[in-house]
N, C-alpha and C positions, 0 to 999 in steps of 0.2 A: 501647347502650341507656342512656337517661338519663331521670330524672324531670324533667318539665317542667310549666310552668304557662302556660295560654293565657288571655289577658285580652281578653275580647270587649267592645267599647265600645258603650254605648247599648242594651243588651239589657234588656228588661222595665222600661223607664223611661217613666213617663207613658203607659202603655197602648200603647206602640209597640214594635215588634220583639220581640214576645212569643215566648219560647222556654221550654218546660218543661225543667227540669233533667234529668228522666228522658229526655226526647227528645234533649237535648244529649249525655248520656252514651251513649245508643244510637248517635247519629250518629258520635261519636268511635270507639266500639268497631267500628262498621262500616267505619271507615277503617283499622282494624288497630292502633289504639292500645290499650294494655293498662292494667289497674288504674286505670280512669277514675273520678275522684271530682269532684263539684262542691262549691263553697262559696258560700253565700248564693244569692240568686236573680238576681244581676246579672252573670252570665257569667264566672265564675272556674272554670277546669277544670284539675285536676291529672291527669297521665297519664304513661305510660312510652312512649317512642318511640326508634327508632333513627335518626330523621331529625334534622337540625339544627332548633333552635327556629324559625328563620325559615321553613324549608321546611314544618314542621309547621303553623305559623300560616297560611301560604298555603293549605295543603290544607284546613284547618278553615274558613277564610274562604270558599273556593270551595264547599265542601260545604254550608255554611249557606245560601249564596245559591241553589245548585242544588236542594237537597233540602228546605229549609225556607222559601225565599223571603225570607230575612233577610239583607240586604246591609249588614254592619257590619265595621269594621276589626277585625283580630285581631292582637295582638302576643304573643310568647311569650318566656319566659326559662327556663333550667334551674333546678332547685332550688339548685345551687351558686351560680349567678349571683344568685339571691334572697338567699342567705346573704351574699354580698359586698356587695349593696346595703344590707342591714341593718347589716352591720359598718361600712360607710362612715359612715353616720349623721352627715352634716356639720352638721345643725342640732339635734342631740340636746341641746346645751347650752341652747337656747332653747325647743324644742318640748316643752312639758310636758303636752299633751293629745294623745294618739295619734289621736283622731278628727279632729283639726284639722291633722294633719301628713300631707302628701300626698307620694307618690312619683309623678311623672309619667314614664311609660315612653315612650320614643321609638323610632321604627323604625330609627334610625341615630344615630351620634354626630354631634351638631351642630357646625357650624363655630363657632369661638370668637368671631368678629367680631360677629355679631348679639347675642350674650349680653353681651359686653363693652360694647357700645353702650348697654345698658339702664342707666338711672339708678335704683339701688335705692331712693332717696328717694321716687320717684314711687309706689312700691307699698307704702310703710309704712302700717300696721304689719306687713304681710306681708314675708317674707324668703324668698329663693330661693338655691339653690346647685346648679350643674350638676356632676355627676360621671359621666363616661363617657356612656352612653346614657340617663341618668336625670336628672331635675331634681327636687330636693327643695324643697318649698314649705311653709312654716309660715304658717298663716292664723289668727291668734288671734281674729279677728272672725267666723270661720265660713267654711266652704268655699264656701257660696253667695255670699258677699260678696267673694271674692277676684277680682282682675283677672287673676291668674296661673293661669287655667283651662287645661285641655288644649287648648281651641280657640285661646287666646291663643298658646300655644307652637307649635301647628301653623302658624298664620299667620306668626308671627315667624321660625320656623326652616325652614318648608317640609317638615316631616316629619309622619308620622302619630303621634298621641299618645293616650294614655289614662292615667287616674290612679286610684290606689287609696290609701286612708288607711293609716297605719302599722299599725293593728290588723289590717287585712285582709292586708297584705303579710306581717306576722309569721305569721298563721295559714296563709297559703298556703305559706310556707316550711316550717312545721311539717308540713303535709300532704305536701309534696314529699319531705321527708327521712324521714318516718315509715315509708314502704314500702320 
């Protein structure tokens, strides 16, 4: 059994894919997950499971579509993995506003070639760094203004992606290790 965090992409944004957090908790409890907690209204769920994060994410994604009619990607990480992501902090020396510092979570480790082919100067003042299955993005001019969105990474890498700011990742880690 491990504490895990599911990251649902595109829930409760712009009046689409509306899911109540109480309904989301109930859905996960119905799947057999334990000690289910949600954070914010944007599809962040902390729970305990004996499944691997990838298998748990697939179960949650299927149940959302089947039971709630919400077809959105779901990625998951363990609380330990979130701790490692926070510890890596490759842009911590430049990212001085945690609301503008993103972690883009990927469904798998990307091939290095497409990332190496990117010219960092094209994205300035934004900065990015890939570590494992995550891409860290510093967007000093705002998250809405960055070219380095989750959809950019999906197209570039052929993987599913979703992003959370540093403040949210930190809080999710705290929730995951608190229980």
